[in-house]
Each structure stands twice: as structure tokens, then as C-alpha cells.
N, C-alpha and C positions, 0 to 999 in steps of 0.2 A: 430733322429729316426733310431735305427739300424735295418737294413734288413739283416737277417741271412740266407744265402743260405744252406739248410740242409734237411735231411729227416725229415718230420714232426712227423713221428711215434717215431723215436729216440728222438726227441726234447720233445715229450709228456712224454716219459719214464723218461727223466732226470728230468723234472719238477715234476712228480709224486714222484720220489725218494727223491726230496728235500721237499716234503710235500705241493706242489702247487696244489690246485684244478683246474682241467681241465674240461671244459664244452664244450657242442656242440657249433659250430659256430652260428652266427646270420643270415647268408645268405648261399645260395647253394654253394658260392665260398669259404667259410671259413670251414675248416676242424675241428678246434676247437679253443677255447679261453682260456686264463688263466690270472688271475690278482693277483698282490702282490705289496704292498707298493705304490700304486697309479700309477702303470704301467700295461699295458694290452699287452699280447703276442697274436697275432692272426696268425693262421697257414694257409697257402695256399698249393698248389700242391707241390712245391719245395722250399719254404722259409717260415720263420717266421718273421713277422713285430712287433717290440716292440715300443709302444708309452706310452707317459705320462710324468710327471714331472721329474722322476728319472728312466729312462728305463735302466741304466747300470746293476743294480743288477739282474733284471729279465733276461736280455739279457745274462749275464754271465752264468746263470743256463741252458740256451738253447745251448750255445756253447759248443764245446768239451773242450774248455778251452786251456790253455797252450800258448806257442809262446813268442815272444819277442816284446817289444814295447819301444818307446821313450816317456817318462813322462816329460812334460813341466809344469812349474809352475811360477806364479808371484804374488806378493802381493803389495799393495800400501797404503800408508797412506797420507792424505792431512792435513799437519799440524805437524806431527810427534812429539807427538801423535795428532790424529785427526781422522776424518772420514776414514774408511778403507774399502778395497775390495780386493777380491782374484780372480784369473783366472787360469785355469789349461786345458791342452789338453793331450790326449793319441793318439799317432801315430803308426800305424803298417803298414805293407806292403799294407794294404787296405785303407791307408789314415787315416784321423782323425776318430777314432772309438768311442771316448767319450770326452766330454769337459763339462766344467761348470764354472760358475762365481757366486759370491755372495757378498753382502754387509755384513760386520762383524762389531761387536761393536767397537767403537773408540779404537785405539791402536797405537803402533809405527809401523814404517816401517818394522823393523826386526821380530817383532811378526806377522804382516801381511804376510810376506814371509814364516814364518814357517806354519802358518794356511793354506796357499795356497799349500804348500808341503805336509802337512798331508792329506788334501782333495784329491790332485792328487794321493797320493799313495793309499788312500782308493779306489779311482776310479779304479786304476791299479789292485788292489787286487779283487775288485768286478768284473772286466772284466775278471779275471782268467789268467793273464799274469804269465809265468814262470820266465821270465828274464825282468828286467827293467833297462833301461839306462835313468837316471834322468838328466834333464838339467834345469838350472836356471841362471838368470842374477845377483843373489846376491852371491858375492864371500864370504861374511861373513857366510851365511848359509851353502854354499857348503863345506867351510873349517872347519866349527864347526862340521857338520855331519861326515866328513872324519876324525875328530880327530886331525886335524892339528892345530886348533885354540881352546882355551878354551871358554866356555860360562860362563861368570861371572854373568850374570843376572840369578836369580833362575827361572824365568818364561821361559827364553830361554833354560835353562838346562832341564826343564820339557819337553818342546816341542822337544828337541833333542832327548830324551829318547823315546818319542812316535814315532818319525820318524824312529829310529833304530829298534824299535819293528816291525813296518811295513816292512822295508826292509828285515828283517829276514824272511819274509814270501815268498821271492822269492828264487829260486834256485840259481840265479846270479843277481847281481845288480852293477851299478856304478853310480856315481854322478859327474857331471862336471859343471864347470862355463862356460857360453856361453855369448857372446855379446848380448845386448838387441835386435838386428835386428834378430838373430837367435831364439829369444823367443818371436817372434812377436805375434803369436796367443794367448798365455797365457796373454801377456801384453794388447792386445786389449779387451779381456774378462774381465780383471780386471777393465779397464777404463770403459767398458760398464756397469758394475755393479754400478759404481758410478752414471751413468745416470738413471738407472732403479730404 
């Protein structure tokens, strides 16, 4: 649940410019409310709280945007191919500012890793990052995205194209392979998705 320290009137203007309807608050403490895509933003005197199933998109509209973040991703397949899940997290100077996990249709490990990376980058775009330092524990995915290794599988080539399209939306980006212990939160989220 993002809590955004900001001027509520400036946030209201940003939402209105994005075509989001802003209505009066439900209590004396609420200055206004806005809803979009299953998320609700509630303004108080010096902050806006965003709640719901997918609050990142609405929160991104409220923020001034910009900044740099670390984007972590992990995908897993039990059976390879088999049941699969993804996890991702976005970390800024404020800590973990967005994260998610999901079960995805049965697939291979590599395709699950790409699915996690795509969802993580979509989250970073929605959050409004200018710069993204992407980290994952799949050396294959990192080297394919950087162009060091070919993607022979047509499905992986297609996913790599989508990743590169998303990366081009940032002013600056990097992608690095990290050991699993440095990718712990994304790994935890992917495993939690298997349980849910």
C-alpha cells in the first residue's frame, strides 16, 4: 500500500490531467478520493494513500515520477515445463516501493524468468522511474537481453523483444546477473505464488 508524502492539491491536479475522476472524501479527515483499475487513492492533509489489488499504476500518477530504482525479478517452473510462477520487486531510496507475484500458465524456467522480467519492467514504467538497474539470478536471460547470447527459441526471442521495448522507455538502464541471495525478495514472491 503506497503512502505518498505530497501536496494533495498537486496530486489532485495530476490525477485530473490523467483523466481520473476525483470526488469528495468519505469522512472529515479525507480531502478527496479517486479510483482507477481497482485501486483507490485517498488524500489526507499531507499525503495520499493508495490501496487495492494493483495500486502501482494509480500511485505512479500521484507521484511526480522520475528517479532511479533497482528492479529485481525471478521466475520459476516446477517440472520445466510445468506449473510456473513469477515474483518481482522495485527498490528505491524509500525501500521496496512496489512488488508482485503471480501464478502463470505452465511453462519452462526460462520463459517464466522472462515473464517475471516483463512484469517487473511494466511495474517500473508504471511507477515512473527514469532510470532502472535491473537485477536477476538468471544468467541466460541477462546475457540474452544484453545481446551477448542468442535466443534460439522463437518464444524467447519474442519475449526479449518485449523486454527491450520496455527498457527503451527509461532514460538509462542496466541489467546484471546477481547471486540468488541478492535476489531474495523476488525469489520469495515467486515461491509464495506457488502456495497461493
